[in-house]
N, C-alpha and C positions, 0 to 999 in steps of 0.2 A: 438486450437485457444483459447485465453483467452479473457474474456470480461472486465478484470480489466486493467485500464490505469493509467498513472501518473496523480496525482491530485485528483483521486477518493477518496471518504470516504468509508472505509471498517471497518468491525468488525471482531475480532478474534473469531473463533468458536471452537478452540481446542488448547491445550497447556497451558503453564504456565500463559499466559496473556489472558485467556479466558474472553470474554465479553468486552475487551477494544476496543475502536474505535479510529481510527487515519486516517491521510491522507497519500496516497501512494507517496513516494518520488522517487522511482525508480522501474522499472520492468525489471527483467533479464529473458527474454523469453527462452533462450537456457537451462538454469538450472531450470526453473520453479519456480523461487523464486521472492519475492518482498520485498522492504524495506519500512516499515511503521513507520511513525513518532511516537516516544515515546513507541514503542513496541519492545520486545526482546532486552533490553538494556544489553550490555556487558561492562566489565571493561577493559581498556587498561592501561598498565604501560608504559609511554613514557619517553625516555631519554631527557635530555637537549641537544639541538643541535644548532649549528650556522647556521643560514639561510642567505640568500642574503640580507634580509632587517633587520637584527638584530637577537636578540636571540629569540629562540622559547622556551617557558616555558615547563618544564617537569612535571611529576607528574602523578596522576591517573585521567584519563578521562573516561567518559561514552559515548557510541555511540550505534546506532541501528545496529543490525545484521539482515541479510535477514531471512524471514520466508517462508515456502513452500506456494505456491499459493493455494493449496487445503485447507489450514487452515484458509482462510479468506472468507468473504461474503460481497458483495456490500451492502451499506446502502441506502435505499430509504428514502427521506425526510419525507414521510407520514407513511410508514410501519415499518421502521427499517431494520434489516438484511433481505435480500431477494435474490432470484435468478434473473438473468437478461435474457431477451429474446430479440428478434429483430423484428422490424416492417419495412417494405419497403414502402417508400413514393411513391405514384403513380406519382406525378408530376416530381420529380427529379430522382427517382430510388435509392435514398440514403438509406442505412441501418441505423436505429436509435435504440439505446439500450433502452429498456423499462423494467419497473418493472413487474415481473410475477404476483404479487398479485393485484396491482391496475391499472397497465397499464400506469403510468406516465413515462415521459421521464427522463432518468438518465443522 
């Protein structure tokens, strides 16, 4: 089970983009990988193609590639990169993600 979800703020803890923070765009649970905004940029060489709505421009484009989920850590607004834990609310019985360092809700 992963505690990282789409829209979370994460920090890269290993690899070529070490220390960079970004927002999660997509989580691929089956492969254990996530797509982080502005991290692991790859270069694509695209052809000029005819689309339904007109011409698509070709050339060199840059886009994000997935990184392994073990190479990122959630970012707490107070503490920075941290691990996440869970707390169960008594009234509703809902599980809430909390920061392991300070206990604030993530």
